[in-house]
N, CA, C, O and the ligand as a Tripos MOL2 file, in Angstrom:
@<TRIPOS>MOLECULE
protein
  309   307    78     0     0
PROTEIN
NO_CHARGES

@<TRIPOS>ATOM
      1 N         -14.5600   -3.6540    1.6620 N.3       1 MET1
      2 CA        -13.9360   -2.5760    0.8870 C.3       1 MET1
      3 C         -12.8160   -1.9160    1.6830 C.2       1 MET1
      4 O         -12.9530   -1.6980    2.8870 O.2       1 MET1
      5 N         -11.7550   -1.6110    1.0440 N.am      2 PRO2
      6 CA        -10.6370   -0.9500    1.7300 C.3       2 PRO2
      7 C         -10.9180    0.5280    2.0060 C.2       2 PRO2
      8 O         -11.7160    1.1740    1.3270 O.2       2 PRO2
      9 N         -10.2400    1.0250    3.0150 N.am      3 ILE3
     10 CA        -10.3610    2.4470    3.3660 C.3       3 ILE3
     11 C          -9.1940    3.2050    2.7560 C.2       3 ILE3
     12 O          -8.0440    2.7730    2.8360 O.2       3 ILE3
     13 N          -9.5040    4.3390    2.1470 N.am      4 TYR4
     14 CA         -8.4560    5.1830    1.5860 C.3       4 TYR4
     15 C          -8.5080    6.5500    2.2390 C.2       4 TYR4
     16 O          -9.5610    7.0170    2.6720 O.2       4 TYR4
     17 N          -7.3550    7.1720    2.2990 N.am      5 GLU5
     18 CA         -7.2530    8.5100    2.8580 C.3       5 GLU5
     19 C          -7.1740    9.5210    1.7290 C.2       5 GLU5
     20 O          -6.5030    9.3070    0.7200 O.2       5 GLU5
     21 N          -7.8660   10.6100    1.9200 N.am      6 TYR6
     22 CA         -7.8470   11.6610    0.9130 C.3       6 TYR6
     23 C          -7.5710   12.9970    1.5850 C.2       6 TYR6
     24 O          -7.9030   13.2020    2.7530 O.2       6 TYR6
     25 N          -6.9680   13.8890    0.8400 N.am      7 VAL7
     26 CA         -6.7690   15.2420    1.3350 C.3       7 VAL7
     27 C          -7.2710   16.2070    0.2680 C.2       7 VAL7
     28 O          -6.9940   16.0630   -0.9230 O.2       7 VAL7
     29 N          -8.0210   17.1960    0.7450 N.am      8 CYS8
     30 CA         -8.5830   18.1770   -0.1690 C.3       8 CYS8
     31 C          -7.4920   19.1400   -0.6190 C.2       8 CYS8
     32 O          -6.7610   19.6870    0.2060 O.2       8 CYS8
     33 N          -7.3860   19.3430   -1.9060 N.am      9 SER9
     34 CA         -6.3570   20.2340   -2.4150 C.3       9 SER9
     35 C          -6.7350   21.6960   -2.1880 C.2       9 SER9
     36 O          -5.9070   22.5930   -2.3450 O.2       9 SER9
     37 N          -7.9750   21.9220   -1.8240 N.am     10 ASP10
     38 CA         -8.4310   23.2950   -1.6350 C.3      10 ASP10
     39 C          -8.3470   23.7400   -0.1740 C.2      10 ASP10
     40 O          -7.8080   24.8050    0.1270 O.2      10 ASP10
     41 N          -8.8830   22.9190    0.7270 N.am     11 CYS11
     42 CA         -8.9260   23.3390    2.1310 C.3      11 CYS11
     43 C          -8.0510   22.4670    3.0290 C.2      11 CYS11
     44 O          -8.0160   22.6660    4.2430 O.2      11 CYS11
     45 N          -7.3510   21.5110    2.4430 N.am     12 ASP12
     46 CA         -6.4470   20.6300    3.1890 C.3      12 ASP12
     47 C          -7.1560   19.7320    4.1880 C.2      12 ASP12
     48 O          -6.5160   19.1760    5.0800 O.2      12 ASP12
     49 N          -8.4260   19.5860    4.0570 N.am     13 TYR13
     50 CA         -9.1670   18.7050    4.9410 C.3      13 TYR13
     51 C          -8.8580   17.2490    4.5930 C.2      13 TYR13
     52 O          -8.8830   16.8510    3.4280 O.2      13 TYR13
     53 N          -8.5640   16.4600    5.6410 N.am     14 LYS14
     54 CA         -8.2640   15.0570    5.4080 C.3      14 LYS14
     55 C          -9.4410   14.2040    5.8700 C.2      14 LYS14
     56 O         -10.0630   14.4700    6.8990 O.2      14 LYS14
     57 N          -9.7210   13.1990    5.0990 N.am     15 PHE15
     58 CA        -10.8160   12.3110    5.4560 C.3      15 PHE15
     59 C         -10.5630   10.9320    4.8770 C.2      15 PHE15
     60 O          -9.7370   10.7430    3.9830 O.2      15 PHE15
     61 N         -11.3050    9.9750    5.4190 N.am     16 GLU16
     62 CA        -11.1760    8.6120    4.9460 C.3      16 GLU16
     63 C         -12.4570    8.2030    4.2390 C.2      16 GLU16
     64 O         -13.5510    8.6770    4.5430 O.2      16 GLU16
     65 N         -12.2750    7.3150    3.2990 N.am     17 LEU17
     66 CA        -13.4000    6.9130    2.4810 C.3      17 LEU17
     67 C         -13.3160    5.4250    2.1810 C.2      17 LEU17
     68 O         -12.2540    4.8990    1.8450 O.2      17 LEU17
     69 N         -14.4390    4.7690    2.3080 N.am     18 LEU18
     70 CA        -14.5240    3.3730    1.8990 C.3      18 LEU18
     71 C         -14.8580    3.3280    0.4150 C.2      18 LEU18
     72 O         -15.8860    3.8380   -0.0300 O.2      18 LEU18
     73 N         -13.9700    2.7080   -0.3250 N.am     19 ARG19
     74 CA        -14.2280    2.6550   -1.7660 C.3      19 ARG19
     75 C         -13.7830    1.3240   -2.3170 C.2      19 ARG19
     76 O         -12.9120    0.6590   -1.7560 O.2      19 ARG19
     77 N         -14.3800    0.9480   -3.4040 N.am     20 PRO20
     78 CA        -13.8510   -0.2220   -4.1090 C.3      20 PRO20
     79 C         -12.4640    0.0850   -4.6600 C.2      20 PRO20
     80 O         -12.1320    1.2350   -4.9480 O.2      20 PRO20
     81 N         -11.6800   -0.9490   -4.7970 N.am     21 LEU21
     82 CA        -10.3100   -0.7780   -5.2660 C.3      21 LEU21
     83 C         -10.2630   -0.0860   -6.6230 C.2      21 LEU21
     84 O          -9.3280    0.6600   -6.9160 O.2      21 LEU21
     85 N         -11.2480   -0.3280   -7.4250 N.am     22 SER22
     86 CA        -11.2540    0.2210   -8.7800 C.3      22 SER22
     87 C         -11.4070    1.7370   -8.7830 C.2      22 SER22
     88 O         -11.0660    2.3970   -9.7650 O.2      22 SER22
     89 N         -11.9240    2.2950   -7.6720 N.am     23 GLN23
     90 CA        -12.1170    3.7470   -7.6280 C.3      23 GLN23
     91 C         -11.1080    4.4410   -6.7260 C.2      23 GLN23
     92 O         -11.2360    5.6320   -6.4400 O.2      23 GLN23
     93 N         -10.1080    3.6960   -6.2820 N.am     24 ALA24
     94 CA         -9.1880    4.2260   -5.2730 C.3      24 ALA24
     95 C          -8.4500    5.4660   -5.7450 C.2      24 ALA24
     96 O          -8.1870    6.3680   -4.9500 O.2      24 ALA24
     97 N          -8.1170    5.5240   -7.0070 N.am     25 ASP25
     98 CA         -7.3160    6.6290   -7.5000 C.3      25 ASP25
     99 C          -8.1510    7.7800   -8.0560 C.2      25 ASP25
    100 O          -7.6110    8.7860   -8.5170 O.2      25 ASP25
    101 N          -9.4480    7.6220   -8.0080 N.am     26 GLU26
    102 CA        -10.2880    8.7020   -8.4970 C.3      26 GLU26
    103 C         -10.4110    9.7940   -7.4430 C.2      26 GLU26
    104 O         -10.3270    9.5340   -6.2430 O.2      26 GLU26
    105 N         -10.6060   10.9910   -7.9030 N.am     27 ALA27
    106 CA        -10.7510   12.0960   -6.9730 C.3      27 ALA27
    107 C         -12.0460   11.9540   -6.1890 C.2      27 ALA27
    108 O         -13.0810   11.5570   -6.7250 O.2      27 ALA27
    109 N         -11.9610   12.2880   -4.9060 N.am     28 ALA28
    110 CA        -13.1370   12.2140   -4.0510 C.3      28 ALA28
    111 C         -13.6310   13.6180   -3.7480 C.2      28 ALA28
    112 O         -12.8900   14.5930   -3.8750 O.2      28 ALA28
    113 N         -14.8760   13.7060   -3.3500 N.am     29 ASP29
    114 CA        -15.4230   15.0130   -3.0120 C.3      29 ASP29
    115 C         -15.1190   15.3530   -1.5650 C.2      29 ASP29
    116 O         -15.3930   14.5640   -0.6600 O.2      29 ASP29
    117 N         -14.5620   16.5110   -1.3550 N.am     30 CYS30
    118 CA        -14.2680   16.9600   -0.0030 C.3      30 CYS30
    119 C         -15.5770   17.1920    0.7550 C.2      30 CYS30
    120 O         -16.4710   17.8680    0.2460 O.2      30 CYS30
    121 N         -15.7010   16.6390    1.9650 N.am     31 PRO31
    122 CA        -16.9230   16.8120    2.7460 C.3      31 PRO31
    123 C         -17.1300   18.2530    3.2000 C.2      31 PRO31
    124 O         -18.2480   18.6570    3.5210 O.2      31 PRO31
    125 N         -16.0520   19.0180    3.2250 N.am     32 GLN32
    126 CA        -16.1720   20.4000    3.7090 C.3      32 GLN32
    127 C         -16.5180   21.3840    2.6000 C.2      32 GLN32
    128 O         -17.4810   22.1440    2.7050 O.2      32 GLN32
    129 N         -15.7340   21.3600    1.5530 N.am     33 CYS33
    130 CA        -15.9290   22.3690    0.5130 C.3      33 CYS33
    131 C         -16.4240   21.7660   -0.7920 C.2      33 CYS33
    132 O         -16.7230   22.4860   -1.7460 O.2      33 CYS33
    133 N         -16.5100   20.4320   -0.8290 N.am     34 HIS34
    134 CA        -17.0470   19.7300   -1.9960 C.3      34 HIS34
    135 C         -16.2240   19.9290   -3.2490 C.2      34 HIS34
    136 O         -16.7320   19.8610   -4.3690 O.2      34 HIS34
    137 N         -14.9470   20.1760   -3.0400 N.am     35 LYS35
    138 CA        -14.0590   20.1840   -4.1920 C.3      35 LYS35
    139 C         -13.3180   18.8590   -4.2580 C.2      35 LYS35
    140 O         -13.5470   17.9520   -3.4580 O.2      35 LYS35
    141 N         -12.4440   18.7750   -5.2130 N.am     36 LYS36
    142 CA        -11.7920   17.4950   -5.4340 C.3      36 LYS36
    143 C         -10.6540   17.2550   -4.4360 C.2      36 LYS36
    144 O          -9.8060   18.1170   -4.2040 O.2      36 LYS36
    145 N         -10.6690   16.0770   -3.8690 N.am     37 ALA37
    146 CA         -9.6180   15.6910   -2.9400 C.3      37 ALA37
    147 C          -8.8130   14.5660   -3.5450 C.2      37 ALA37
    148 O          -9.3430   13.6800   -4.2150 O.2      37 ALA37
    149 N          -7.5190   14.6230   -3.2920 N.am     38 LYS38
    150 CA         -6.6410   13.6050   -3.8510 C.3      38 LYS38
    151 C          -6.3340   12.5310   -2.8150 C.2      38 LYS38
    152 O          -6.3430   12.7880   -1.6110 O.2      38 LYS38
    153 N          -6.0720   11.3700   -3.2840 N.am     39 ARG39
    154 CA         -5.7780   10.2610   -2.4030 C.3      39 ARG39
    155 C          -4.3870   10.4050   -1.7870 C.2      39 ARG39
    156 O          -3.4260   10.7900   -2.4540 O.2      39 ARG39
    157 N          -4.3110   10.0880   -0.5080 N.am     40 ILE40
    158 CA         -3.0140   10.0560    0.1650 C.3      40 ILE40
    159 C          -2.5040    8.6270    0.1250 C.2      40 ILE40
    160 O          -3.2220    7.6800    0.4460 O.2      40 ILE40
    161 N          -1.2670    8.4960   -0.2710 N.am     41 LEU41
    162 CA         -0.6740    7.1700   -0.2320 C.3      41 LEU41
    163 C          -0.0900    6.9380    1.1560 C.2      41 LEU41
    164 O           0.9250    7.5290    1.5250 O.2      41 LEU41
    165 N          -0.7310    6.0900    1.9000 N.am     42 SER42
    166 CA         -0.3080    5.8420    3.2670 C.3      42 SER42
    167 C           1.0580    5.1860    3.3010 C.2      42 SER42
    168 O           1.4430    4.4510    2.3910 O.2      42 SER42
    169 N           1.7710    5.4670    4.3660 N.am     43 SER43
    170 CA          3.0960    4.8710    4.4790 C.3      43 SER43
    171 C           3.0000    3.4000    4.8420 C.2      43 SER43
    172 O           3.8430    2.5930    4.4500 O.2      43 SER43
    173 N           1.9680    3.0650    5.5930 N.am     44 PHE44
    174 CA          1.8000    1.6540    5.9090 C.3      44 PHE44
    175 C           1.1220    0.9660    4.7390 C.2      44 PHE44
    176 O           0.1940    1.5020    4.1330 O.2      44 PHE44
    177 N           1.5930   -0.2100    4.4360 N.am     45 ALA45
    178 CA          1.0560   -0.9320    3.3010 C.3      45 ALA45
    179 C           0.1000   -2.0080    3.7810 C.2      45 ALA45
    180 O           0.5200   -3.0490    4.2860 O.2      45 ALA45
    181 N          -1.1740   -1.7500    3.6210 N.am     46 SER46
    182 CA         -2.1420   -2.7610    4.0120 C.3      46 SER46
    183 C          -2.3680   -3.7500    2.8790 C.2      46 SER46
    184 O          -2.9480   -4.8200    3.0630 O.2      46 SER46
    185 N          -1.9000   -3.3650    1.7240 N.am     47 PHE47
    186 CA         -2.0520   -4.2590    0.5860 C.3      47 PHE47
    187 C          -0.6950   -4.6280    0.0190 C.2      47 PHE47
    188 O           0.2640   -3.8640    0.1190 O.2      47 PHE47
    189 N          -0.6300   -5.7490   -0.5470 N.am     48 SER48
    190 CA          0.5980   -6.1670   -1.2060 C.3      48 SER48
    191 C           0.8560   -5.2860   -2.4100 C.2      48 SER48
    192 O          -0.0700   -4.9250   -3.1370 O.2      48 SER48
    193 N           2.0880   -4.9490   -2.6160 N.am     49 LYS49
    194 CA          2.4200   -4.1380   -3.7670 C.3      49 LYS49
    195 C           2.6800   -5.0010   -4.9940 C.2      49 LYS49
    196 O           3.1100   -4.5030   -6.0340 O.2      49 LYS49
    197 N           2.4270   -6.2450   -4.8690 N.am     50 GLY50
    198 CA          2.5550   -7.1190   -6.0070 C.3      50 GLY50
    199 C           3.9690   -7.5320   -6.3150 C.2      50 GLY50
    200 O           4.2540   -8.0090   -7.4130 O.2      50 GLY50
    201 N           4.8600   -7.3560   -5.3600 N.am     51 GLU51
    202 CA          6.2330   -7.7690   -5.5940 C.3      51 GLU51
    203 C           6.4290   -9.1750   -5.0370 C.2      51 GLU51
    204 O           6.7110   -9.3480   -3.8520 O.2      51 GLU51
    205 N           6.2840  -10.1300   -5.8620 N.am     52 GLY52
    206 CA          6.4700  -11.5060   -5.4300 C.3      52 GLY52
    207 C           5.2380  -12.0910   -4.7750 C.2      52 GLY52
    208 O           5.0020  -13.2970   -4.8500 O.2      52 GLY52
    209 N           4.4520  -11.2430   -4.1310 N.am     53 GLY53
    210 CA          3.2230  -11.7050   -3.5170 C.3      53 GLY53
    211 C           3.4220  -12.4500   -2.2190 C.2      53 GLY53
    212 O           2.4620  -12.9980   -1.6770 O.2      53 GLY53
    213 N           4.6340  -12.4870   -1.7040 N.am     54 GLN54
    214 CA          4.8830  -13.1870   -0.4550 C.3      54 GLN54
    215 C           5.4420  -12.2270    0.5790 C.2      54 GLN54
    216 O           6.2110  -11.3210    0.2550 O.2      54 GLN54
    217 N           5.0510  -12.4340    1.8100 N.am     55 THR55
    218 CA          5.6320  -11.6330    2.8730 C.3      55 THR55
    219 C           6.7410  -12.4190    3.5390 C.2      55 THR55
    220 O           6.6020  -13.6110    3.8110 O.2      55 THR55
    221 N           7.8190  -11.7530    3.7920 N.am     56 ASN56
    222 CA          8.9410  -12.3970    4.4470 C.3      56 ASN56
    223 C           9.1110  -11.7910    5.8370 C.2      56 ASN56
    224 O           9.5720  -10.6560    5.9580 O.2      56 ASN56
    225 N           8.7520  -12.5210    6.8780 N.am     57 PRO57
    226 CA          8.8090  -11.9590    8.2370 C.3      57 PRO57
    227 C          10.2200  -11.6260    8.6990 C.2      57 PRO57
    228 O          10.4020  -10.7980    9.5920 O.2      57 PRO57
    229 N          11.2050  -12.2550    8.1070 N.am     58 LEU58
    230 CA         12.5780  -11.9860    8.4960 C.3      58 LEU58
    231 C          13.1210  -10.7380    7.8140 C.2      58 LEU58
    232 O          14.0830  -10.1350    8.2910 O.2      58 LEU58
    233 N          12.5220  -10.3600    6.7280 N.am     59 GLY59
    234 CA         12.9730   -9.1750    6.0240 C.3      59 GLY59
    235 C          14.2020   -9.4220    5.1850 C.2      59 GLY59
    236 O          14.6670   -8.5130    4.4980 O.2      59 GLY59
    237 N          14.7300  -10.5950    5.2180 N.am     60 GLY60
    238 CA         15.9080  -10.9050    4.4270 C.3      60 GLY60
    239 C          15.5250  -11.6260    3.1610 C.2      60 GLY60
    240 O          14.3480  -11.8850    2.9110 O.2      60 GLY60
    241 N          16.5000  -11.9420    2.3810 N.am     61 SER61
    242 CA         16.2270  -12.6860    1.1690 C.3      61 SER61
    243 C          16.5800  -14.1510    1.3970 C.2      61 SER61
    244 O          17.7160  -14.5800    1.1920 O.2      61 SER61
    245 N          15.5980  -14.8810    1.8140 N.am     62 SER62
    246 CA         15.8770  -16.2720    2.1260 C.3      62 SER62
    247 C          15.9040  -17.1080    0.8590 C.2      62 SER62
    248 O          15.1840  -16.8440   -0.1040 O.2      62 SER62
    249 N          16.7260  -18.0860    0.8890 N.am     63 CYS63
    250 CA         16.8450  -18.9680   -0.2560 C.3      63 CYS63
    251 C          15.6040  -19.8440   -0.3570 C.2      63 CYS63
    252 O          15.1420  -20.3890    0.6450 O.2      63 CYS63
    253 N          15.0820  -19.9750   -1.5290 N.am     64 THR64
    254 CA         13.9040  -20.8130   -1.6990 C.3      64 THR64
    255 C          14.2590  -22.2860   -1.6510 C.2      64 THR64
    256 O          13.3920  -23.1420   -1.4740 O.2      64 THR64
    257 N          15.5270  -22.5680   -1.8090 N.am     65 SER65
    258 CA         15.9370  -23.9630   -1.8390 C.3      65 SER65
    259 C          16.2480  -24.4920   -0.4520 C.2      65 SER65
    260 O          15.7450  -25.5410   -0.0480 O.2      65 SER65
    261 N          17.0890  -23.7520    0.2810 N.am     66 CYS66
    262 CA         17.4980  -24.2720    1.5690 C.3      66 CYS66
    263 C          16.7730  -23.5950    2.7220 C.2      66 CYS66
    264 O          16.7930  -24.1120    3.8390 O.2      66 CYS66
    265 N          16.1310  -22.4480    2.4840 N.am     67 GLY67
    266 CA         15.3350  -21.8180    3.5260 C.3      67 GLY67
    267 C          16.1340  -20.9810    4.5030 C.2      67 GLY67
    268 O          15.5490  -20.4190    5.4300 O.2      67 GLY67
    269 N          17.4190  -20.8720    4.3440 N.am     68 THR68
    270 CA         18.2120  -20.0270    5.2200 C.3      68 THR68
    271 C          18.3840  -18.6470    4.6070 C.2      68 THR68
    272 O          18.1090  -18.4480    3.4240 O.2      68 THR68
    273 N          18.8290  -17.7130    5.3980 N.am     69 THR69
    274 CA         19.0210  -16.3670    4.8770 C.3      69 THR69
    275 C          20.4040  -16.1710    4.3010 C.2      69 THR69
    276 O          20.6110  -15.2710    3.4870 O.2      69 THR69
    277 N          21.3340  -16.9770    4.6970 N.am     70 SER70
    278 CA         22.7040  -16.7800    4.2310 C.3      70 SER70
    279 C          22.9540  -17.5220    2.9190 C.2      70 SER70
    280 O          23.6820  -17.0310    2.0560 O.2      70 SER70
    281 N          22.3700  -18.6690    2.7740 N.am     71 CYS71
    282 CA         22.4580  -19.4240    1.5410 C.3      71 CYS71
    283 C          23.8750  -19.9200    1.2420 C.2      71 CYS71
    284 O          24.2170  -20.1820    0.0890 O.2      71 CYS71
    285 N          24.6860  -20.0460    2.2770 N.am     72 ASP72
    286 CA         26.0410  -20.5250    2.0240 C.3      72 ASP72
    287 C          26.0700  -22.0110    1.6580 C.2      72 ASP72
    288 O          27.0030  -22.5140    1.0310 O.2      72 ASP72
    289 N          25.0070  -22.6750    2.0810 N.am     73 SER73
    290 CA         25.0530  -24.1210    1.9270 C.3      73 SER73
    291 C          24.7080  -24.5730    0.5090 C.2      73 SER73
    292 O          25.2100  -25.5940    0.0380 O.2      73 SER73
    293 N          23.8630  -23.8220   -0.1550 N.am     74 CYS74
    294 CA         23.4350  -24.3260   -1.4620 C.3      74 CYS74
    295 C          24.0000  -23.5340   -2.6340 C.2      74 CYS74
    296 O          24.0450  -24.0480   -3.7520 O.2      74 CYS74
    297 N          24.4370  -22.2820   -2.4040 N.am     75 ASN75
    298 CA         25.0920  -21.4730   -3.4320 C.3      75 ASN75
    299 C          24.2710  -21.3510   -4.7210 C.2      75 ASN75
    300 O          24.8110  -21.4140   -5.8260 O.2      75 ASN75
    301 N          22.9790  -21.1770   -4.5590 N.am     76 LEU76
    302 CA         22.1550  -21.0340   -5.7500 C.3      76 LEU76
    303 C          22.2610  -19.6280   -6.3420 C.2      76 LEU76
    304 O          22.0350  -19.4240   -7.5350 O.2      76 LEU76
    305 N          22.6050  -18.6760   -5.4980 N.am     77 PHE77
    306 CA         22.6630  -17.2960   -5.9890 C.3      77 PHE77
    307 C          24.0900  -16.7920   -6.0970 C.2      77 PHE77
    308 O          24.3130  -15.6490   -6.4950 O.2      77 PHE77
    309 ZN        -12.0260   20.8890    0.8800 Zn       78 ZN78
@<TRIPOS>BOND
     1     1     2 1
     2     2     3 1
     3     3     4 2
     4     3     5 am
     5     5     6 1
     6     6     7 1
     7     7     8 2
     8     7     9 am
     9     9    10 1
    10    10    11 1
    11    11    12 2
    12    11    13 am
    13    13    14 1
    14    14    15 1
    15    15    16 2
    16    15    17 am
    17    17    18 1
    18    18    19 1
    19    19    20 2
    20    19    21 am
    21    21    22 1
    22    22    23 1
    23    23    24 2
    24    23    25 am
    25    25    26 1
    26    26    27 1
    27    27    28 2
    28    27    29 am
    29    29    30 1
    30    30    31 1
    31    31    32 2
    32    31    33 am
    33    33    34 1
    34    34    35 1
    35    35    36 2
    36    35    37 am
    37    37    38 1
    38    38    39 1
    39    39    40 2
    40    39    41 am
    41    41    42 1
    42    42    43 1
    43    43    44 2
    44    43    45 am
    45    45    46 1
    46    46    47 1
    47    47    48 2
    48    47    49 am
    49    49    50 1
    50    50    51 1
    51    51    52 2
    52    51    53 am
    53    53    54 1
    54    54    55 1
    55    55    56 2
    56    55    57 am
    57    57    58 1
    58    58    59 1
    59    59    60 2
    60    59    61 am
    61    61    62 1
    62    62    63 1
    63    63    64 2
    64    63    65 am
    65    65    66 1
    66    66    67 1
    67    67    68 2
    68    67    69 am
    69    69    70 1
    70    70    71 1
    71    71    72 2
    72    71    73 am
    73    73    74 1
    74    74    75 1
    75    75    76 2
    76    75    77 am
    77    77    78 1
    78    78    79 1
    79    79    80 2
    80    79    81 am
    81    81    82 1
    82    82    83 1
    83    83    84 2
    84    83    85 am
    85    85    86 1
    86    86    87 1
    87    87    88 2
    88    87    89 am
    89    89    90 1
    90    90    91 1
    91    91    92 2
    92    91    93 am
    93    93    94 1
    94    94    95 1
    95    95    96 2
    96    95    97 am
    97    97    98 1
    98    98    99 1
    99    99   100 2
   100    99   101 am
   101   101   102 1
   102   102   103 1
   103   103   104 2
   104   103   105 am
   105   105   106 1
   106   106   107 1
   107   107   108 2
   108   107   109 am
   109   109   110 1
   110   110   111 1
   111   111   112 2
   112   111   113 am
   113   113   114 1
   114   114   115 1
   115   115   116 2
   116   115   117 am
   117   117   118 1
   118   118   119 1
   119   119   120 2
   120   119   121 am
   121   121   122 1
   122   122   123 1
   123   123   124 2
   124   123   125 am
   125   125   126 1
   126   126   127 1
   127   127   128 2
   128   127   129 am
   129   129   130 1
   130   130   131 1
   131   131   132 2
   132   131   133 am
   133   133   134 1
   134   134   135 1
   135   135   136 2
   136   135   137 am
   137   137   138 1
   138   138   139 1
   139   139   140 2
   140   139   141 am
   141   141   142 1
   142   142   143 1
   143   143   144 2
   144   143   145 am
   145   145   146 1
   146   146   147 1
   147   147   148 2
   148   147   149 am
   149   149   150 1
   150   150   151 1
   151   151   152 2
   152   151   153 am
   153   153   154 1
   154   154   155 1
   155   155   156 2
   156   155   157 am
   157   157   158 1
   158   158   159 1
   159   159   160 2
   160   159   161 am
   161   161   162 1
   162   162   163 1
   163   163   164 2
   164   163   165 am
   165   165   166 1
   166   166   167 1
   167   167   168 2
   168   167   169 am
   169   169   170 1
   170   170   171 1
   171   171   172 2
   172   171   173 am
   173   173   174 1
   174   174   175 1
   175   175   176 2
   176   175   177 am
   177   177   178 1
   178   178   179 1
   179   179   180 2
   180   179   181 am
   181   181   182 1
   182   182   183 1
   183   183   184 2
   184   183   185 am
   185   185   186 1
   186   186   187 1
   187   187   188 2
   188   187   189 am
   189   189   190 1
   190   190   191 1
   191   191   192 2
   192   191   193 am
   193   193   194 1
   194   194   195 1
   195   195   196 2
   196   195   197 am
   197   197   198 1
   198   198   199 1
   199   199   200 2
   200   199   201 am
   201   201   202 1
   202   202   203 1
   203   203   204 2
   204   203   205 am
   205   205   206 1
   206   206   207 1
   207   207   208 2
   208   207   209 am
   209   209   210 1
   210   210   211 1
   211   211   212 2
   212   211   213 am
   213   213   214 1
   214   214   215 1
   215   215   216 2
   216   215   217 am
   217   217   218 1
   218   218   219 1
   219   219   220 2
   220   219   221 am
   221   221   222 1
   222   222   223 1
   223   223   224 2
   224   223   225 am
   225   225   226 1
   226   226   227 1
   227   227   228 2
   228   227   229 am
   229   229   230 1
   230   230   231 1
   231   231   232 2
   232   231   233 am
   233   233   234 1
   234   234   235 1
   235   235   236 2
   236   235   237 am
   237   237   238 1
   238   238   239 1
   239   239   240 2
   240   239   241 am
   241   241   242 1
   242   242   243 1
   243   243   244 2
   244   243   245 am
   245   245   246 1
   246   246   247 1
   247   247   248 2
   248   247   249 am
   249   249   250 1
   250   250   251 1
   251   251   252 2
   252   251   253 am
   253   253   254 1
   254   254   255 1
   255   255   256 2
   256   255   257 am
   257   257   258 1
   258   258   259 1
   259   259   260 2
   260   259   261 am
   261   261   262 1
   262   262   263 1
   263   263   264 2
   264   263   265 am
   265   265   266 1
   266   266   267 1
   267   267   268 2
   268   267   269 am
   269   269   270 1
   270   270   271 1
   271   271   272 2
   272   271   273 am
   273   273   274 1
   274   274   275 1
   275   275   276 2
   276   275   277 am
   277   277   278 1
   278   278   279 1
   279   279   280 2
   280   279   281 am
   281   281   282 1
   282   282   283 1
   283   283   284 2
   284   283   285 am
   285   285   286 1
   286   286   287 1
   287   287   288 2
   288   287   289 am
   289   289   290 1
   290   290   291 1
   291   291   292 2
   292   291   293 am
   293   293   294 1
   294   294   295 1
   295   295   296 2
   296   295   297 am
   297   297   298 1
   298   298   299 1
   299   299   300 2
   300   299   301 am
   301   301   302 1
   302   302   303 1
   303   303   304 2
   304   303   305 am
   305   305   306 1
   306   306   307 1
   307   307   308 2
@<TRIPOS>SUBSTRUCTURE
     1 MET1         2 RESIDUE 1 A MET
     2 PRO2         6 RESIDUE 1 A PRO
     3 ILE3        10 RESIDUE 1 A ILE
     4 TYR4        14 RESIDUE 1 A TYR
     5 GLU5        18 RESIDUE 1 A GLU
     6 TYR6        22 RESIDUE 1 A TYR
     7 VAL7        26 RESIDUE 1 A VAL
     8 CYS8        30 RESIDUE 1 A CYS
     9 SER9        34 RESIDUE 1 A SER
    10 ASP10       38 RESIDUE 1 A ASP
    11 CYS11       42 RESIDUE 1 A CYS
    12 ASP12       46 RESIDUE 1 A ASP
    13 TYR13       50 RESIDUE 1 A TYR
    14 LYS14       54 RESIDUE 1 A LYS
    15 PHE15       58 RESIDUE 1 A PHE
    16 GLU16       62 RESIDUE 1 A GLU
    17 LEU17       66 RESIDUE 1 A LEU
    18 LEU18       70 RESIDUE 1 A LEU
    19 ARG19       74 RESIDUE 1 A ARG
    20 PRO20       78 RESIDUE 1 A PRO
    21 LEU21       82 RESIDUE 1 A LEU
    22 SER22       86 RESIDUE 1 A SER
    23 GLN23       90 RESIDUE 1 A GLN
    24 ALA24       94 RESIDUE 1 A ALA
    25 ASP25       98 RESIDUE 1 A ASP
    26 GLU26      102 RESIDUE 1 A GLU
    27 ALA27      106 RESIDUE 1 A ALA
    28 ALA28      110 RESIDUE 1 A ALA
    29 ASP29      114 RESIDUE 1 A ASP
    30 CYS30      118 RESIDUE 1 A CYS
    31 PRO31      122 RESIDUE 1 A PRO
    32 GLN32      126 RESIDUE 1 A GLN
    33 CYS33      130 RESIDUE 1 A CYS
    34 HIS34      134 RESIDUE 1 A HIS
    35 LYS35      138 RESIDUE 1 A LYS
    36 LYS36      142 RESIDUE 1 A LYS
    37 ALA37      146 RESIDUE 1 A ALA
    38 LYS38      150 RESIDUE 1 A LYS
    39 ARG39      154 RESIDUE 1 A ARG
    40 ILE40      158 RESIDUE 1 A ILE
    41 LEU41      162 RESIDUE 1 A LEU
    42 SER42      166 RESIDUE 1 A SER
    43 SER43      170 RESIDUE 1 A SER
    44 PHE44      174 RESIDUE 1 A PHE
    45 ALA45      178 RESIDUE 1 A ALA
    46 SER46      182 RESIDUE 1 A SER
    47 PHE47      186 RESIDUE 1 A PHE
    48 SER48      190 RESIDUE 1 A SER
    49 LYS49      194 RESIDUE 1 A LYS
    50 GLY50      198 RESIDUE 1 A GLY
    51 GLU51      202 RESIDUE 1 A GLU
    52 GLY52      206 RESIDUE 1 A GLY
    53 GLY53      210 RESIDUE 1 A GLY
    54 GLN54      214 RESIDUE 1 A GLN
    55 THR55      218 RESIDUE 1 A THR
    56 ASN56      222 RESIDUE 1 A ASN
    57 PRO57      226 RESIDUE 1 A PRO
    58 LEU58      230 RESIDUE 1 A LEU
    59 GLY59      234 RESIDUE 1 A GLY
    60 GLY60      238 RESIDUE 1 A GLY
    61 SER61      242 RESIDUE 1 A SER
    62 SER62      246 RESIDUE 1 A SER
    63 CYS63      250 RESIDUE 1 A CYS
    64 THR64      254 RESIDUE 1 A THR
    65 SER65      258 RESIDUE 1 A SER
    66 CYS66      262 RESIDUE 1 A CYS
    67 GLY67      266 RESIDUE 1 A GLY
    68 THR68      270 RESIDUE 1 A THR
    69 THR69      274 RESIDUE 1 A THR
    70 SER70      278 RESIDUE 1 A SER
    71 CYS71      282 RESIDUE 1 A CYS
    72 ASP72      286 RESIDUE 1 A ASP
    73 SER73      290 RESIDUE 1 A SER
    74 CYS74      294 RESIDUE 1 A CYS
    75 ASN75      298 RESIDUE 1 A ASN
    76 LEU76      302 RESIDUE 1 A LEU
    77 PHE77      306 RESIDUE 1 A PHE
    78 ZN78       309 GROUP 0 **** ****
């Protein structure tokens, strides 16, 4: 199960919670005041955001045909 971060809207207490993905966006109970805590969207992405589903280590837009980043050779784009 993935870990999610939550912050209490009442006392600002931050905590982490192991939850199934299906419950990730549901409000969690604050361990301190037992009010509703909202999920923090972490800046680091441990999960794919569903954009293409592939990670590109170069960070560029490599051509799927020729495999280079410049794509001058195949001119597909
Ligand atoms: Zn709280």
